[in-house]
N, C-alpha and C positions, 0 to 999 in steps of 0.2 A: 506525428507528421505536422500537426498544428503548431507544436513548440518549435519545430525546425523552421517552419515558415516565419514564425514571429521572431525568431532569433536572426534569420536572414534580413528581415525588414529592419530590425534595429541596428544591424551593421551598416546600413546605408546612411551616409552622412548627408545632411541637408545640402552641402556644397556639391555633392555629386549630382543631386536632383537638379540643381540650378544649372550646372554644366550641361546636363542632358537637355534641359529645356531650351537653353541658349542654342545648342546644336540644332534642335528641331526647328525652332522659329527662324533660324538663319538659313537652313538648307532648303526649306519649303519654297520660299520665293525665288531662290536661285534656280531650282528645278522647274517649278511651276509659277512663273511671274504672276503677281497679284494685281499689278497695275493700280496701286493705291493712289488716291488723289495727291497731286503735287502742285503747289502754288508756284507759278513762274515768277521769279524776281525780276525787278526792273533792270538790273544790270545785264541779265541774260537776255531779256527782251531787246535791250539796246544792241547787244552783241548780235543777236539774230537779225534784226532789221538792217544793221550796217552791212552785213555780209549779203543780204538779199538785194542790196542796191547795185551789186556788181552787174556789169553789162557783158555781152559777148565780146570777146577780143581783149578784155581786161587781163592783166598779168598780176597774179597774187603770190606773195611768198608765204609758205607755210613753215614756220619755225618750229622744229620738233627737238626739244632739248630735255628729254627725260631718260632716266636710267631704270634698271630693273627694280631698284628700291622704291621708286615712286610709281611704277607702272599700275599697280593695283588701284591706286588712287587717281592717277592722271591718264591712264590708258583709255578708259571709256570716254572721257571728254575729248581726247585726241581723235578717237574714231569718229565721234559725232562731228567734230570740227571739220575733218577732212571730208567726211561724207556730204556735209552740206555744201562744200565747194564743188565736189564732184557732180552734185545734183544740178548745179547752174550751168546751162549749156553755153558752150563757147568760151568759158573762162579757162585761162591758162594758169597752171599750178607749178610753182617751183619750190621743191622741198629742200630745206637747208638745216644742218645741225652744227652747232659750235660745240657740242659735247661729244667726246670720242666714242662713248657707248651708244649714243643715240641712233646712228643710222642702222646698225645691225638689229637693234630693237624694233625699229620701224619696219624693216623688211620681214622680221620673223613674227612679230606679235601684233603690230598695228595694221599694216597693209592688208593681210589676209582677210580682215573683217570688212574691208571696203568693197563696195560696188561702184566700179569706175564709170558706170553709165555710158560705156562705149568710148570713153576717152582713151586715146592711144598714147603709149609711152613714147617720149621723144618729140611727139607732135603736140600733144595737149597737156602733158605733164612730165616732169622730170624730177629725180632725186639726185641732187648735187652731192649729197653725203656730207661727210665731216669737213668742216672748214676750220682749221686751227688759227689761233691768234686772238681770240676774244674780241673785244671792242675794236681793236686796231684792224682786224680782218673785216669786221662789219663796216667800218669806215671806208676801207678800200672797196668793198663790195658795192657800197652806195655811190662812190665816186667813179669807178671804172670797173664794172663787173668782169669783163673779159680779160682784163690784165691780171685779175686774181684767179679766176676760175678757168681752167683749161679743159678739164674732163668731168664727166658725171661720176656717180657712185659706181658704175659698172666699167669705167675706164674709157667711155666713148667720148671723143672730142666734142666739145660743145658747138663746134662749127658744123657738125653733122646732126644737130638737134634743132629742128625748126621751132620748137617752143622757146628757144633762147634768142631767136632773132629779134624779139621785141623787148629784150631785157639787157640794156647796156649800162644803166645807172639807176639810181634811186628815183629819177624822174619818170621812169617808165613803169613804176609799180603803183597799181590802184589801191592795194590794201595789203597789210601785213597781218597774218593770223598766227598767233604764237601760243605755244604750250611749253612752259618751264616752270620750275619751283618759284622763281621770283617774277616780278611784274615787268621785266623786259626794259628796264630803264636805258640800257645801251642801245636798243633798237630805237627808242624814243628819241635819244640824242642824235643819232646818225641819220634817221629817216623822217621821223615826225617833225623834229625841230628845223631840219634843212630843207626838206621838200614837202612838208605839211601832209605827209602820207598818213592816212587813217590807219590806226592800229587797234585790233581787238585781241584779247589775250585770255588765257586759262592758266590759273596758278593754283598752288596748293592753299588749303584753308588758312594756314599760318600766314601766308602772304596777302590774303585777301583784303584786310583792312588797310594795308599799305597801298595796294592797287587802287582802292577806292579814291584816294586823294588824286591819283592821275586821271581818273574819270571826271572828277569835279573840275580839274584844270583844263580838260579837254585833250590831254595828251593820249588818253586812251578812249576809244569810242564805245567800249563795252568789255565786260569781263565775265568769265565763268568761275564761279566759286567751286573749284575742285570737283569732286565726285558729284556733289549736289547739282552744280551748275551743268555738268555733262549730262545728267538725267533730264534736266529741264530742256536742254537743247535737243536731246533725242525725242522728247515729246513734241517740240516745235516743228522738227523736220519730219515728224510722223514715222520715226524708226525707233521705237522703244527697244532697248537691248540691255547690255550689262549695267549701265548706269541706273536705269530704272529698277532692275532687279535688285541691285546693291541697296538702293534707297528703300525698297520694300523691306528688305532685311533689316536695315537700320531702324525703320518705323516699328517693325515687329519687336525688335529688342528694346526700344524705348517703352513700348506697351507692357512688355514682360517685366521690365524693371519696376515700373509703376505698380503693376499687379503684385509683385513680390513685396514691395514696400507696404502696400495696403494690407496684404495677407499677414505679413509678419507683425504689423502693428495690432491687428485684430486678435492674432493668436496671443500676442504678448499681454495685451489688456485683459483678454479673457481669462488667461491663466493667473494673472495678478489678482483679478477679482475673485477667482475660485480659491486662492490661497487665503485671502482675508476672511472669507466665510469659514 
């Protein structure tokens, strides 16, 4: 029996042990969030403060341009972004997508996690869905919204949606809140440059350094750095959720990697010293 147990233990490769440890330290914070300390970055704080300056009656565009490939990384920030807007009384929200896949993902994966705080669809917020045409369409949206958009995502004419009464051009928009892989240069050109509309944005980590230069130039009023930025925003709005859990898992993984490096070096030098003797 002892020999069988010893043989079984020898058959386990160290790589299998590492995989098992990675699984354990990742799954624990997802099921039982640990709420490990997270330092709020300056860009996230700028983002949060800019949104909090909105007043009752202001109209905000929420740009949602993510697909399924990026949802794991950018979904939690998007939920926190929209939730912060919903939390502000009297603010009107217009959801727009220039990516064909994005509206369906918004309805199926993002919006179910949102507490609307009593905001009524059509009166306080609306999803205009997919608007094709890229920057040309964004320019038309900023110039004469009603000539470009006729119906919402559900096919309801915008003439029947009170929330659209105050949105006829870029001049009517108090803030643009965006979530897409890039830093939204097209929205900056068509809204910020023309109407001085403040813009805050969430982008993937690979695009964060590019977005920083737009913050320095004043074209962006704040940015969220991917999943990390989303977790920071969850803390600021006092609604820790998927982002915080994901950062807990990442912190655990970093600790595990450091522990493995230290342990492997101790084992290596111990065995090396033993062989010399």
